N, C-alpha and C positions, 0 to 999 in steps of 0.2 A: 843479174838474175841468179839465184840462188835456188837450189833446193826442190824438192816434187811434192807432189799431193798425191794422196788416194780420195780425194773429193772431188776435183774438176779438175781435168787435164788441158794448162792451154792450149789455145788454138794453135799456137808457134811451136810448141813442143811438141805438138800430135803431129802437124805437116811435118817437122824434122823426123820422128819415127816413125811414119809411115815410109817417109822418103829416103832412112836412110839406115835399116836396120840391119844392111850388111856392108860390106865396101863397097865404094862407087867411082869409080875413074872418070874423072870431069876430065882430062887431059892426059895426054902421055907422063907416066910418071908422075903424076897427082890424084890424090886418093880423096875419097872423104869418109870419115868412121863416125859413130853413133856416140859418143862419150855424154858430158854435160850438154855441151852443146855440138856442134859443129866440131870435127877435131881435124882438120888437113893433115893430110902424111905426103910429106912430098921426097922420092927417092932422088940420092945423086951416087954419083960413082963410088964417096965416097961410106956411104952410111944413107939411114933415113932420119929425117925431120919431121917431127909430129907437132903438133899444136896441140896443149893439154892431155892431160894423164888419164882423166875420168874418173868418175867419182869413187872409182873403187870398185871391191866385188865383183857379182857378177858382169858387170859392164865392161869395166876394166882389162879384165882376165878375157872376153871377148874380142875386145880392139887390140889388147897383144898376141890372143891367136888368129884375126885375122892378119893382122904384119905378118906373123911367121908364115903364114900361107901363101904372101904375097913375095918374100923375099928373105933370105939367110943374113942381109948386112944387117951388123949393129946399128943400134940407135942411136946416131950423133947427138941430136938434141931433143929434148923436151922443151917446146919455147909454152911460158905461162900465158895464155890471153889476158888475164887480168888474175885480182886477188879474193875474189869473191870465193866463200865456201863452198865447195863440191866440185869444182872444175878438176882439182887437181888433188884430191884426196886419194887420187889411187897410185901418185906416184910412187910411194916404196914399191909397188910390184912390179914398177919397169924397172927398177933398179934390181930390184930379186931377180928380176928374168936374167937382165945381161950378167948378171955375175952367174948365175945357174949355167950359161951358155958359153963361158971364159970371155964374152964381151967386153972391151972398156966401157967403163961406166958411162951414161947418158950426162952431158952436163944439161941441168937445168936452167937454162934461159929467163930473168923474169926483170922487166923494169925496173929501174932502181927505187922506187917507191914501193915496190910490192913487200919488202922484210917489215917494214915499219906498220904495213897493214896487217899482215901476220901479228907482229907483236901485238896490236892493237884489240883484235878478234882474241887473241889467248886472254892478254888484262882483262876485258868484258865481257867474257863470254857468258854470264849467268845472262846479260841482256842480249846478247846475242842469237844463243837458245831461244827468251821470250819472243824475243823480234820475228824469228824465223820461223815460230812456232805460231806464231801470230798471220803471217804471212803466208806461208803454205799449210795453215791447220793441220797440222803434225806435232810429232815430240821430237827433241831433239836433248842430245846427251846432258845430264847435269854437269859434266864437268869436259873439259875440251880434250878429246881424241890427239893424242901427239902425233898420231902416224896420216891425221890432215894436213900435218903442218909440215910438208918436205920441202925448207928453204933452199930459195938456188944458188945454185955455185957462182953463177954467173951474171951481174947485173949490168944495165946500161943506160943509157941517156941519148933520147936522141934517136939510134941508130945504132945496128949492132947490123953484122952481114956474117954467113954462114960458107965457107967455101966448102962446098962440095963435092971439086974438081971438075965435074962438067957441067954444073949449073949453081948459080948463087942465089942464095937465098936471103933477102930482106928483111929484118925486123925494125918494124916503125914504132917511137914512142908514139901513141895515140892517146892521149886525155879525154875522156867522153864520160860512159859509165862512172869509170874511176878513174883515178888518178898514176894509175901503173899499168893502163891499159896499151896493147901494141897491136899492129896489123901486121901481116907477111904480104908480101909484095914477091913477085917472081916478075920481073924485069923483061924475061926474054919474050915468057908467056903473056904477060901482060896481066896475069891473075891476081889479085886481088881478095885477102880474106883482112876483112875490115874488123874481125873480134866483133866486141861488144857493142861497138862504133855503129854498128849497124843489122836492124833486124827488121821483119817486114809489119810492123808497126810502128807508131808513133813511140819516137826513142822515147827510153826508160829513165824520163828525168821526172823530179819530183816524187817518189815512190811514198807512200805516205810513212814508212818506219827506216828509211834512210837518213843520211848526210847529204850535206848540197851536194846537187850537180852542178857543175855549170853549164846551162846551154849555148853560152857564148864558146865558151870552151869547145864545148862539141863543135859548135856552128862550124868554127875555125879547123878542127880536126877534120872535118868532113872535107872541107875547102881544100885541105894541104892532100888527102888522099885523091880526091875528085882530078886536083893537077895532075896525079900519075896519068890520068887517061886511059884507066884499066879497061880491058875489053870482057874481063869475066868479074863478078863480082859477086864472091862469098858470104853471106849475110851469119849472123852467130848461128841461128835457127834456119832451118828451111833451103830449099832447092836456088842452088846459084841463079843469078839473072847473066845473063850472058847476050853479048852485042856491048858495042862500044854507047851507040845512042841509047839504048836501055836502060844500060847501068850510069850513065850519063843523068838519065832523066829519075831516077830512082835516089840517086845520091843528091841531085838538085833540088828534091823535093823536100827532104832531109830538112836542109841548109833553109831553103826558103821557109819552110813551117817552124823553126827556130829564130830566124830573123822577125818574121811578122809576130811573133810569141812577146817577143822581146821590146819592139818598137810598142804594141800597143800595151803591154803592160806599163811600161816608162811612162806613156802618156796618161795613164789614168793616175799612176801614180801620181806625178808631177800633178796633178788636178786638185792631190788632197783625198784620193776614194781610199777604204780601207779594202782589206783582201777579200772580203766574203763582197763587198760591194762591185770589186771588180770581177770576180768572178760569174756573178750575173751580168754584168754588162757588158763584156767581152763577145765580140761575134767569132766567130769560126767559120770562114769561105768554105763553100763546097768544093772549090775547083783546089784548092788544100785538101781540106781533111777530112773529104768525101773519098779524096784516093783510095785505093786497094791496100795502099802501102801504108796510109797513114789510118788504118783500121785502130780504133782503142783496144786491143784486143791483150796488151800488158799496163802498158803507158796509158794516158791519157792528156787529152788538151791541158784539161784544169789541174793537172798536179803539173806542168812546166809551170803556170801561172801563178802557182805556190811558191815553186823553186825559183822565177824570177823571183818575190817577192821576197821570199826571204835573203837572197841575195844583197838585199838594196835595204832591206830592213832589220830591226831587231824583234825579239820574240814579241813583245807585248802589241796585244790586239785591238787599241786602243779605246777600250772600256776599261777605266778607271778603277771599275772593281776588282778588276783581275789584275793590276797594277802590283799589290801586297793579298795576294787571296787569305781566306781564313782556312784554316784546316778543314779538310773536306768533311770530317765527321759531323764538325760543329756546324757548318755549312748545311751538310744534308738534314741535320735536325732543325735548325732555324728556318728552312723551310718547308719542312713538315707542318714545325709550330704557326707560320702564318699562312697555311692553307686550310682554311674554313673546310671547304666540301675537296676531300681526296678523292671521291668516287667520282666528284664530276672531272676533275682531272682525267680518269683512266675513260669518262664514256667521252670527251673531247677528241683525245687518243684517237678511242677506236672510232667515233664520226668521221675525223681526218683521214686514215685509213681507207675507209669505206668510201668516201666522195673522193680516192687516188690521190690521195697526196699523204705518200707516207715520212717523207723528211718532215711534214711538220707533226705528224704524230711522233717520230723522238723528239721533236724540240720540248712538247708539250710535256710527253712521260719523262723527261729527265727532269721535270720540277720535283717530283718526286724521288729524285734521288735512287732509282730502282739496284744499284747496283751498292747502294751503302744501307737501304732500309730492310731492317729484320723483320718486319713485321709482314702482317696479310696482305695490306695491301702493294708492300715492296713485293713481295713473292708474285703479286696479279703482274704490277707492272711488270717485273722482271722477264715474265713469262711472257707479257704483249708484246714487250721491246725484241725477244729474241724469235718473235713470230715474224715480225716485221723485218727484221734485219734479214729473215731468212728468204721474205718479200723480195728485199732488195738486191740482196745475192744473186737469185736466179734473173732479174731483169737487168743486173749491171752487166753491160759488154768488157767489162774490164777484170781480169783474169785476179787481178792484185786485191781489185775492190772487194771482189764476189768473195777468194778467201777470207779477207777479213772480217766483214760481214758475216762469214759464217763460223770463223774461229771465235769472235765475242758472242752469237749465237750460244755457242755450244759452251761456253763458261759463265754466262747468263742460265743457264740451264741446268749447271753444276753436274755435268758432263766430262 
């Protein structure tokens, strides 16, 4: 997950912010801080280990202040949970604080794929700003702020151990939401921070504006972490889950959901069904997807199905028209020429909306190419489409879908 929005707060983020405005001790020498998500603070004889530096500004300054109220020991290491924007924008503030105190420079530790992600984000910054603006219905800088990209000093594959003197902190490669994700494991206390691999929602796979996130790889990561037999599980957002059986249930549920969706999607692909056909044919058993930890508050089962489809198929949607599509403005003009009564199109769209079928109303409106038609009919089509999108946003259980609907509605209204 990346970014924040002032339009609608994710219920996952909301739970976290309510639970962890201040530093919270969850075990002797182990604490949680509110950063971009849960930041885990581990005290050792030699210093402090922190996961993620936070998004910068007031939040990161607050994190540093909480640490300094806790201990005067230096920060040994800041471990990057993964390379998404926001989680470590504040790294430079921690380095400045260490220098001011005369402490050794904290080691910045990340999985070996993270620098490549940072390189890619800067190369494609215009795209990243656009995508994040859509997903979070907010404005991002036109150019990439260099202070957001503090590269790690130490990179690792599979496993990295921080020796604290009196306790050992293990950092484990845990590809899931990203290929550079990590988990923090305290073997003596049997405390696991799973990073972005576990949230109190269905896994964040298949998000509409993101690159492929492999559900099978994610399930394998969860199986590997479950084999550690943790007794406390810290999610990316929200309160920890405590007790071996409760932790096992939560992690096994995620694995079961991902394995089920893979199996059911593949069955249908093997029968020659298209992506849209699969989306409307597949069932989501309540014993899995009705569980409170599987609520579609960020990710959605349908998103995961689409990522599974993408993992085995090319970009073509099986409609031969789309194999070599026409230039968009020319297509819009041709469609308008073919429609003898655009008023009837608007009327049908309104009727479908009134009949409780807003999605069908959107498909009808798209015949008028509202994003590209500059005449009076196009303006009315844009206004109606924006209204329907706002309606869908209000009804959507998914933070991501709701924000995308709102973002597009804002653009249609010229705001």
